[in-house]
Structure formats: structure tokens, C-alpha cells
C-alpha positions as a Markdown table, in Angstrom:
| # | Residue | x | y | z |
|---|---|---|---|---|
| 1 | Met | 9.5 | 17.6 | -6.2 |
| 2 | Leu | 13.2 | 20.1 | -6.7 |
| 3 | Tyr | 10.8 | 23.0 | -5.3 |
| 4 | Val | 10.4 | 21.9 | -2.3 |
| 5 | Val | 14.6 | 19.9 | -2.1 |
| 6 | Leu | 15.3 | 23.8 | -2.0 |
| 7 | Val | 12.7 | 24.9 | -0.3 |
| 8 | Tyr | 13.8 | 21.8 | 2.2 |
| 9 | Phe | 17.4 | 23.0 | 2.7 |
| 10 | Ser | 16.9 | 27.1 | 2.3 |
| 11 | Phe | 15.0 | 25.9 | 5.6 |
| 12 | Ala | 17.7 | 24.1 | 6.8 |
| 13 | Ala | 20.2 | 27.3 | 5.8 |
| 14 | Asp | 18.6 | 29.4 | 8.3 |
| 15 | Met | 18.2 | 27.0 | 11.0 |
| 16 | Gly | 22.1 | 26.6 | 11.2 |
| 17 | Asp | 23.7 | 25.5 | 13.9 |
| 18 | Glu | 19.5 | 24.3 | 15.7 |
| 19 | Phe | 19.0 | 22.1 | 12.4 |
| 20 | Met | 19.7 | 18.0 | 12.7 |
| 21 | Arg | 18.4 | 15.9 | 9.6 |
| 22 | Leu | 16.5 | 13.0 | 10.1 |
| 23 | Arg | 18.4 | 9.9 | 8.5 |
| 24 | Lys | 17.0 | 8.6 | 5.7 |
| 25 | Gln | 17.4 | 4.3 | 6.1 |
| 26 | Ala | 17.0 | 1.9 | 8.4 |
| 27 | Leu | 19.2 | 1.4 | 10.6 |
| 28 | Gly | 21.5 | -1.4 | 9.5 |
| 29 | Asp | 23.5 | -4.5 | 10.6 |
| 30 | Arg | 27.1 | -4.2 | 10.7 |
| 31 | Asn | 27.7 | -3.1 | 14.4 |
| 32 | Leu | 26.6 | -2.0 | 17.5 |
| 33 | Ile | 27.8 | 1.1 | 17.8 |
| 34 | Gly | 26.9 | 3.5 | 16.0 |
| 35 | Ala | 23.3 | 4.6 | 17.2 |
| 36 | Arg | 24.5 | 4.8 | 20.3 |
| 37 | Val | 28.3 | 7.0 | 18.6 |
| 38 | Glu | 26.1 | 9.1 | 17.1 |
| 39 | Leu | 24.1 | 10.2 | 20.7 |
| 40 | Ala | 26.8 | 10.1 | 22.8 |
| 41 | Arg | 28.2 | 12.6 | 20.4 |
| 42 | Lys | 25.7 | 14.7 | 19.2 |
| 43 | Asn | 24.7 | 15.3 | 23.3 |
| 44 | Gln | 28.4 | 16.6 | 24.1 |
| 45 | Gly | 27.7 | 19.3 | 20.7 |
| 46 | Met | 29.9 | 18.0 | 18.6 |
| 47 | Lys | 29.8 | 17.6 | 15.0 |
| 48 | Gln | 30.3 | 15.0 | 12.5 |
| 49 | Lys | 33.3 | 16.6 | 11.5 |
| 50 | Asp | 34.5 | 17.4 | 15.1 |
| 51 | Leu | 35.3 | 14.0 | 15.2 |
| 52 | Leu | 36.7 | 12.2 | 13.3 |
| 53 | Ala | 39.6 | 15.9 | 14.0 |
| 54 | Gln | 39.7 | 13.7 | 17.6 |
| 55 | Leu | 39.6 | 9.9 | 15.5 |
| 56 | Gln | 43.6 | 11.1 | 14.0 |
| 57 | Val | 44.4 | 13.0 | 16.4 |
| 58 | Asn | 44.2 | 9.6 | 18.1 |
| 59 | Gly | 46.0 | 7.8 | 15.5 |
| 60 | Val | 42.7 | 6.2 | 13.2 |
| 61 | Asp | 42.2 | 7.3 | 10.0 |
| 62 | Met | 38.3 | 7.7 | 8.9 |
| 63 | Asn | 36.6 | 9.4 | 6.3 |
| 64 | Ala | 33.5 | 11.8 | 6.1 |
| 65 | Ser | 31.6 | 8.6 | 4.5 |
| 66 | Gly | 33.6 | 5.7 | 7.0 |
| 67 | Leu | 31.8 | 8.0 | 9.4 |
| 68 | Ser | 28.0 | 7.6 | 8.3 |
| 69 | Lys | 28.0 | 4.4 | 7.3 |
| 70 | Leu | 29.5 | 3.1 | 10.6 |
| 71 | Glu | 27.1 | 5.7 | 12.4 |
| 72 | Gly | 23.9 | 3.9 | 10.2 |
| 73 | Gln | 25.5 | 0.8 | 10.9 |
| 74 | Ile | 26.2 | -0.1 | 7.3 |
| 75 | Arg | 30.0 | -0.5 | 8.0 |
| 76 | Phe | 31.7 | -3.2 | 10.0 |
| 77 | Val | 33.7 | -1.2 | 13.6 |
| 78 | Thr | 37.9 | -2.5 | 14.0 |
| 79 | Asp | 38.3 | -2.8 | 18.1 |
| 80 | Phe | 41.1 | 0.3 | 17.7 |
| 81 | Glu | 38.5 | 2.2 | 16.5 |
| 82 | Leu | 36.4 | 0.7 | 19.2 |
| 83 | Val | 38.2 | 2.0 | 22.0 |
| 84 | Ala | 38.6 | 5.6 | 20.1 |
| 85 | Leu | 35.5 | 6.3 | 19.4 |
| 86 | Ala | 35.0 | 5.7 | 23.6 |
| 87 | Asp | 37.7 | 7.5 | 24.3 |
| 88 | Ile | 36.7 | 10.4 | 22.3 |
| 89 | Leu | 33.0 | 10.7 | 23.8 |
| 90 | Asp | 33.7 | 9.6 | 27.4 |
| 91 | Val | 31.9 | 6.7 | 27.3 |
| 92 | Ser | 33.3 | 3.4 | 28.6 |
| 93 | Val | 33.3 | 0.6 | 25.8 |
| 94 | Asp | 30.5 | -1.8 | 27.4 |
| 95 | Trp | 28.0 | 1.1 | 27.2 |
| 96 | Leu | 28.6 | 1.5 | 23.2 |
| 97 | Leu | 28.7 | -2.1 | 22.4 |
| 98 | Gly | 25.0 | -2.2 | 24.4 |
| 99 | Arg | 26.3 | -4.1 | 27.7 |
| 100 | Thr | 25.2 | -1.9 | 30.2 |
| 101 | Gln | 23.1 | 2.0 | 29.9 |
| 102 | Gln | 25.4 | 4.3 | 31.9 |
| 103 | Glu | 27.3 | 6.2 | 29.7 |
């Protein structure tokens, strides 16, 4: 089993920026926006660390684990985070909430 994991990570490292991890767990039910945050971030070619840096510039203190949990919908989202994410990702709050279909 360890061999399979090592081969997987070796393959992933060779793919460079083109590689995207697949989600290991099903989405949670703690927020409405996680999947759309991840979608908008990836559509812009932004990595999680880039989004985290932008959040900090906008006064939102979040770590990598927090963002991962937010995108996986297993962490609640504050109103301050919601507004900052919409601004950074250049989408509307309504789109993040699933109230409209257009970004």
C-alpha cells in the first residue's frame, strides 16, 4: 500500500501545476459556499496559498486548514469572510450562496 501512495505522489509531483487533487471526503453541510469558492479559485488559476494571502491583506486571518475545511463545507463561514471571498474572487455574494447562476 505504501508503494502505491509513493507512486501517486511521485506522479503528482511530475505533473507540476497541471495536477489537481481530488477531494477525499464528501462535502459537508456547514456552509453553502465552499464548493463555489473552490470552483472560482481554480477557474482563476489561484492556489489556496494565494487566496490565503489575499484574505490576510483583506483583514481575514485564516490558515490553510481553515480554508481547506471551508472549501470542503465542514467549517462555518463568517459574514466578514463571505464578503472578503466574494471581493477577492470577483464574484457576487449571491453567487457564492447559490442564489444566482452567474458569477
